[in-house]
Legacy VTK file of the C-alpha trace (Angstrom):
# vtk DataFile Version 3.0
C-alpha trace
ASCII
DATASET POLYDATA
POINTS 265 float
72.268 127.743 124.840
72.438 130.388 127.612
74.971 128.261 129.483
77.137 127.996 126.359
76.896 131.748 125.804
78.056 132.462 129.374
80.911 129.965 128.999
81.978 131.539 125.709
81.850 135.065 127.143
83.951 134.053 130.150
86.416 132.224 127.929
86.871 135.221 125.623
87.472 137.512 128.614
90.108 135.146 129.965
91.787 134.922 126.556
91.812 138.714 126.249
93.366 139.168 129.690
95.980 136.474 129.204
96.834 137.682 125.683
97.883 141.046 127.071
100.345 139.299 129.377
101.644 136.919 126.719
102.228 139.759 124.243
104.363 141.804 126.649
107.707 142.755 125.030
110.636 140.599 126.070
113.275 142.289 128.201
116.864 142.239 126.952
117.852 139.891 129.774
115.521 137.127 130.931
115.667 135.447 134.290
114.814 131.795 134.677
111.725 132.737 136.686
110.569 135.110 133.923
110.938 132.409 131.278
108.960 129.921 133.363
106.259 132.546 134.007
105.899 133.307 130.312
105.839 129.618 129.367
103.098 129.009 131.929
101.038 131.883 130.502
101.430 130.557 126.961
100.397 127.091 128.115
97.313 128.572 129.788
96.455 130.481 126.605
96.781 127.332 124.506
94.399 125.505 126.860
91.862 128.344 126.595
92.120 128.337 122.810
91.494 124.571 122.747
88.394 125.111 124.875
87.269 127.818 122.469
87.752 125.452 119.517
85.656 122.803 121.280
82.823 125.307 121.710
83.033 126.298 118.053
82.914 122.642 117.004
79.715 122.166 119.016
77.910 124.996 117.214
75.170 123.982 114.731
76.488 123.288 111.247
76.091 126.026 108.665
75.199 125.281 105.041
77.563 125.860 102.158
76.679 129.275 100.650
77.801 128.198 97.175
75.469 125.217 97.293
72.630 127.453 98.443
73.241 129.923 95.606
73.393 127.081 93.057
70.039 125.671 94.199
68.440 129.113 94.339
69.583 129.783 90.773
67.995 126.542 89.538
64.716 127.268 91.320
64.692 130.809 89.926
65.215 129.537 86.381
61.774 129.637 84.698
62.709 126.872 82.279
63.903 124.301 84.835
62.131 120.933 85.116
62.814 117.907 87.298
63.017 114.685 85.303
62.622 111.044 86.306
63.147 108.121 83.946
62.227 104.477 84.623
63.443 101.627 82.419
62.332 98.048 81.863
65.647 96.395 82.762
69.378 96.962 82.993
71.708 97.051 80.010
71.580 98.054 76.371
68.200 96.371 75.746
66.420 98.527 78.338
63.287 100.363 77.192
61.551 103.336 78.739
58.987 102.395 81.360
57.917 105.814 82.630
58.725 109.476 81.984
57.968 112.204 84.515
58.520 115.971 84.442
57.789 118.171 87.472
57.975 121.969 87.532
60.107 123.115 90.500
58.481 126.534 90.829
55.135 125.126 91.992
55.650 121.345 92.165
53.144 120.679 89.395
53.468 117.529 87.301
53.519 118.611 83.677
54.250 115.196 82.143
53.685 111.676 83.444
53.441 108.731 81.099
53.798 104.994 81.731
54.912 102.895 78.748
54.537 99.199 77.941
57.920 97.834 76.769
57.789 95.987 73.463
60.439 93.465 74.554
59.016 92.693 77.967
60.479 93.726 81.296
62.402 92.543 84.305
59.861 92.044 87.151
62.416 93.566 89.531
62.204 96.832 87.606
58.445 97.006 88.187
58.869 96.306 91.881
61.617 98.891 92.284
59.682 101.575 90.406
56.385 100.932 92.190
54.530 99.805 89.053
52.185 96.878 88.471
51.600 94.656 85.414
48.035 96.008 85.287
49.345 99.568 84.851
51.540 98.433 81.984
48.663 96.628 80.279
46.759 99.907 80.092
49.787 101.895 78.888
50.683 102.634 75.256
53.222 100.270 73.728
54.405 102.479 70.898
56.996 104.962 72.161
56.561 107.037 69.011
53.068 108.069 70.161
54.460 109.467 73.434
57.906 110.760 72.513
56.820 113.919 70.627
54.720 115.103 73.587
57.613 114.500 75.983
60.046 116.376 73.741
57.615 119.258 73.403
57.637 119.671 77.186
61.334 118.929 77.751
63.069 120.682 74.866
64.283 124.176 75.651
64.190 123.514 79.399
66.916 122.802 81.932
66.272 119.240 83.065
67.331 118.498 86.636
68.043 114.817 87.203
69.261 112.656 90.064
72.217 111.170 88.197
71.474 113.147 85.039
74.119 111.239 83.062
72.077 108.038 83.482
68.815 109.774 82.554
70.433 111.319 79.488
71.729 107.916 78.345
68.232 106.398 78.535
66.693 109.304 76.626
69.362 109.152 73.924
68.828 105.395 73.537
65.075 105.865 73.231
65.492 108.569 70.601
67.856 106.404 68.572
65.426 103.465 68.777
62.917 105.715 67.028
65.489 106.605 64.377
65.566 110.241 65.467
69.224 110.522 66.479
70.320 112.500 69.515
67.596 114.465 71.297
68.365 118.151 71.834
68.077 118.205 75.613
69.955 120.211 78.224
70.323 118.810 81.726
72.162 119.183 85.016
72.926 116.702 87.792
71.488 117.098 91.296
73.018 114.002 92.875
76.630 115.111 93.379
75.872 118.733 94.413
73.350 117.428 96.965
75.775 114.853 98.357
78.389 117.582 98.775
75.935 120.040 100.350
74.720 117.554 102.972
78.181 116.034 103.552
76.849 112.618 102.488
79.257 111.422 99.780
77.476 108.120 99.092
73.854 108.971 99.879
71.040 108.295 97.459
67.838 110.252 97.200
65.965 108.133 99.831
68.684 108.800 102.420
68.596 112.560 101.908
64.798 112.611 102.038
64.950 110.764 105.372
67.559 113.252 106.570
65.131 116.068 105.735
62.300 114.408 107.632
60.266 113.343 104.580
61.126 109.726 103.717
60.087 108.417 100.331
57.447 105.676 100.100
58.735 102.157 99.586
58.733 101.455 96.766
59.016 105.000 95.441
57.475 105.731 92.053
59.058 108.076 89.515
56.651 110.773 90.649
57.626 110.175 94.290
61.296 110.495 93.389
60.720 113.660 91.366
59.022 115.211 94.392
61.925 113.967 96.514
64.339 115.759 94.211
62.305 118.931 94.632
62.407 118.534 98.420
66.200 118.247 98.345
66.596 121.176 95.960
64.367 123.446 98.054
66.185 122.424 101.246
69.491 123.352 99.636
68.117 126.710 98.515
66.846 127.411 102.041
70.063 126.261 103.717
68.322 123.416 105.568
70.538 120.542 106.656
67.776 118.665 108.465
63.986 118.669 108.912
61.994 121.831 108.224
63.021 124.912 110.218
66.129 123.167 111.524
69.844 123.770 111.084
70.817 120.602 112.912
74.044 118.733 112.402
73.970 116.489 109.331
74.059 112.766 109.951
77.433 111.086 109.789
78.484 110.344 106.240
77.959 106.800 105.029
80.955 104.482 104.923
80.099 103.387 101.408
77.414 103.319 98.729
73.940 102.396 99.927
72.801 99.746 97.464
69.162 100.248 98.418
69.609 103.932 97.553
70.832 103.363 94.014
68.672 103.676 90.924
69.348 100.542 88.886
66.389 100.903 86.505
LINES 1 266
265 0 1 2 3 4 5 6 7 8 9 10 11 12 13 14 15 16 17 18 19 20 21 22 23 24 25 26 27 28 29 30 31 32 33 34 35 36 37 38 39 40 41 42 43 44 45 46 47 48 49 50 51 52 53 54 55 56 57 58 59 60 61 62 63 64 65 66 67 68 69 70 71 72 73 74 75 76 77 78 79 80 81 82 83 84 85 86 87 88 89 90 91 92 93 94 95 96 97 98 99 100 101 102 103 104 105 106 107 108 109 110 111 112 113 114 115 116 117 118 119 120 121 122 123 124 125 126 127 128 129 130 131 132 133 134 135 136 137 138 139 140 141 142 143 144 145 146 147 148 149 150 151 152 153 154 155 156 157 158 159 160 161 162 163 164 165 166 167 168 169 170 171 172 173 174 175 176 177 178 179 180 181 182 183 184 185 186 187 188 189 190 191 192 193 194 195 196 197 198 199 200 201 202 203 204 205 206 207 208 209 210 211 212 213 214 215 216 217 218 219 220 221 222 223 224 225 226 227 228 229 230 231 232 233 234 235 236 237 238 239 240 241 242 243 244 245 246 247 248 249 250 251 252 253 254 255 256 257 258 259 260 261 262 263 264
């Protein structure tokens, strides 16, 4: 760092000295030698400016202040909750498998309920969500016995979801299955703001957690993922682009969607 500082200081002094020469007023009549001298000075200045740009490009990345402010606002909101939803399979016949709510202010789990689907489940969904058949056997099968308690905790709060649109669809479907119509829930998406903040346009939650030095377990349960969301949100609020107490360069953006990072269930 000291070497770079000395190089930058020297470079700025050279630019200042050469700028004074380059900015000299042009005489009414120019000789060929004067033109060549001025062209050489301008060429030298351009080379110094390119060197300065290279130094600037090597500086540690700085976080996006708008992204920081957005995350800080969510964390400061007393009514915000992080939500995770697991389902039994893909498609319109999917049933809720697990509902989790975590309070961002202190990381406390305020709701966590596993459900036993009435129409069975895709074994892949259990594997992906870190659940076992034994856990489902001990879980309630009737969603109506769990739904009121979930709504009591979720209603009136700002729900933060990784791909909130997907979470909202599952919750609406569950409410309609109970004949209750649309649930009155307010939510906001974390996925796209986080991808933008970390310059990772295709990254899923596991990738960003690895980037921050706290990889998720494999498989990651809904509770694991909720805590991962909180990790990402806090990192954004603190302006961290890498592991704790680091402002390192973000990893190169992915070339395409990471299928292992997606949340199919």
